[in-house]
C-alpha positions in Angstrom: 0.0 0.0 0.0 1.2 3.4 -0.8 0.6 6.6 1.2 -2.7 7.3 -0.6 -4.5 4.2 0.6 -4.4 2.4 -2.7 -3.1 -1.1 -2.7 -0.4 -1.6 -5.3 0.2 -5.1 -6.5 3.4 -6.2 -7.6 3.1 -7.7 -11.0 5.9 -10.0 -10.3 4.1 -11.5 -7.3 2.2 -14.7 -7.8 -1.6 -14.5 -8.4 -3.5 -16.2 -5.7 -7.0 -17.7 -5.4 -8.1 -15.1 -2.9 -7.2 -12.3 -5.3 -9.3 -14.1 -7.9 -12.3 -14.5 -5.6 -12.0 -10.9 -4.5 -12.1 -9.8 -8.1 -14.9 -12.2 -8.9 -17.2 -11.5 -6.0 -16.9 -7.9 -4.9 -17.3 -6.7 -1.4 -20.9 -6.9 -0.1 -21.1 -3.3 1.1 -19.6 -2.1 -2.1 -22.1 -4.1 -4.1 -25.0 -2.8 -1.9 -23.9 0.8 -2.4 -23.5 0.4 -6.1 -26.9 -1.3 -6.3 -28.6 1.6 -4.3 -26.8 4.1 -6.5 -28.1 2.3 -9.6 -31.7 2.3 -8.2 -31.4 6.0 -7.3 -30.0 6.7 -10.8 -32.9 4.8 -12.4 -35.5 6.6 -10.3 -33.8 9.9 -11.1 -33.7 9.1 -14.8 -37.3 7.8 -14.7 -38.6 11.1 -13.3 -36.3 13.4 -15.2 -36.1 11.8 -18.6 -38.5 8.9 -19.1 -41.7 10.6 -17.9 -41.3 13.8 -20.0 -40.2 11.8 -23.0 -43.2 9.4 -22.5 -45.5 12.3 -22.0 -44.2 14.0 -25.2 -44.5 10.7 -27.1 -48.0 10.2 -25.9 -48.9 13.8 -26.8 -47.3 13.3 -30.2 -49.2 10.0 -30.7 -52.5 11.7 -29.7 -51.8 14.6 -32.1 -51.0 12.2 -35.0 -54.1 10.1 -34.2 -56.3 13.2 -34.0 -54.9 14.4 -37.4 -55.6 11.0 -38.9 -59.2 11.0 -37.5 -59.6 14.6 -38.8 -58.3 13.6 -42.2 -60.6 10.6 -42.4 -63.6 12.7 -41.4 -62.6 15.4 -43.8 -62.2 12.8 -46.5 -65.6 11.4 -45.7 -67.1 14.8 -45.7 -65.3 15.6 -49.0 -66.6 12.4 -50.6 -70.1 13.3 -49.3 -69.9 16.8 -50.8 -68.6 15.4 -54.1 -71.6 13.0 -54.2 -74.0 15.8 -53.4 -72.4 18.1 -56.0 -72.6 15.4 -58.6 -76.3 14.8 -57.7 -77.0 18.5 -57.9 -75.2 18.8 -61.2 -77.2 15.9 -62.7 -80.4 17.4 -61.3 -79.5 20.8 -62.7 -78.7 19.3 -66.1 -82.1 17.4 -66.1 -83.9 20.6 -65.1 -82.1 22.5 -67.8 -83.1 19.9 -70.4 -86.7 20.0 -69.1 -86.7 23.8 -69.3 -85.3 23.8 -72.8 -87.9 21.2 -73.9 -90.7 23.2 -72.3 -89.4 26.4 -73.9 -89.3 24.6 -77.3 -92.9 23.3 -76.9 -94.1 26.7 -75.6 -92.4 28.3 -78.6 -94.0 25.9 -81.0 -97.4 26.5 -79.4 -96.8 30.2 -79.5 -95.7 30.0 -83.1 -98.8 27.9 -84.0 -101.0 30.5 -82.2 -99.4 33.4 -84.0 -99.7 31.7 -87.3 -103.3 30.8 -86.6 -104.0 34.3 -85.5 -102.3 35.7 -88.6 -104.4 33.4 -90.8 -107.6 34.4 -89.0 -106.7 38.1 -89.4 -105.9 37.6 -93.1 -109.1 35.7 -93.6 -111.1 38.4 -91.7 -109.4 41.1 -93.8 -110.1 39.1 -97.0 -113.8 38.7 -96.0 -113.9 42.4 -95.1 -112.4 43.3 -98.5 -114.7 40.9 -100.3 -117.7 42.5 -98.5 -116.4 46.0 -99.3 -116.0 45.0 -102.9 -119.5 43.4 -102.9 -121.0 46.5 -101.3 -119.1 48.7 -103.8 -120.4 46.6 -106.7 -123.9 46.8 -105.3 -123.6 50.5 -104.9 -122.2 50.9 -108.4 -125.1 48.7 -109.7 -127.7 50.8 -107.9 -126.1 54.0 -109.2 -125.9 52.6 -112.7 -129.5 51.4 -112.5 -130.7 54.8 -111.3 -128.7 56.5 -114.1 -130.2 54.0 -116.6 -133.6 54.6 -115.2 -133.2 58.4 -115.5 -131.8 58.1 -119.0 -134.6 55.7 -120.0 -137.2 58.1 -118.6 -135.7 61.0 -120.4 -135.6 59.0 -123.6 -139.1 57.7 -123.3 -140.3 61.3 -122.7 -138.6 62.4 -125.8 -139.8 59.5 -127.9 -143.4 59.4 -126.7 -143.7 63.1 -126.3 -145.7 62.6 -123.2 -145.0 61.8 -119.6 -144.8 58.1 -118.7 -146.7 57.1 -115.5 -145.1 55.0 -112.8 -146.4 51.7 -113.9 -145.2 52.2 -117.5 -141.9 53.5 -116.1 -141.4 50.5 -113.8 -142.3 48.1 -116.7 -139.9 49.7 -119.1 -137.1 49.9 -116.5 -137.5 46.2 -115.6 -137.3 45.2 -119.2 -134.3 47.3 -119.8 -132.5 46.1 -116.7 -133.1 42.5 -117.7 -131.8 43.0 -121.1 -128.7 44.8 -119.7 -128.1 42.0 -117.1 -128.2 39.4 -119.8 
């Protein structure tokens, strides 16, 4: 042993069984102290390192799981919205085709109505024109008849030299008109 309390072994000295057993099985008190120090170290590390790391890992795990759940619910909601949108689009297309078909049929009905109305107006105008022509003809015939009657009366006065009475006048006019009509 030197002055510091450390045992120095002479390497030239023979190695004994006791030295071997001392090295193989350490001192009980030394073992107990080392074991207690190891337990204290584990407890210290458990409270200082393991718990916060575990807490952080649990929080991270919960965060990731929450994000996955949110993503799945968002995906489901997106798929639902896509399905609703497709349904709305197909309904809108159907409604648009229905509106177009109705507008076409309404336009055809309107066109038929307008054409029918125009034909009726044209026919009414034609009838009115025909009636006006017939009335003008009748008026002209009456005027011509009266003129003929006047001329015939004047001629008969000149030829007969006397005044013709109404009966003779009517008879002469009727004969003359019949001959003119023929």
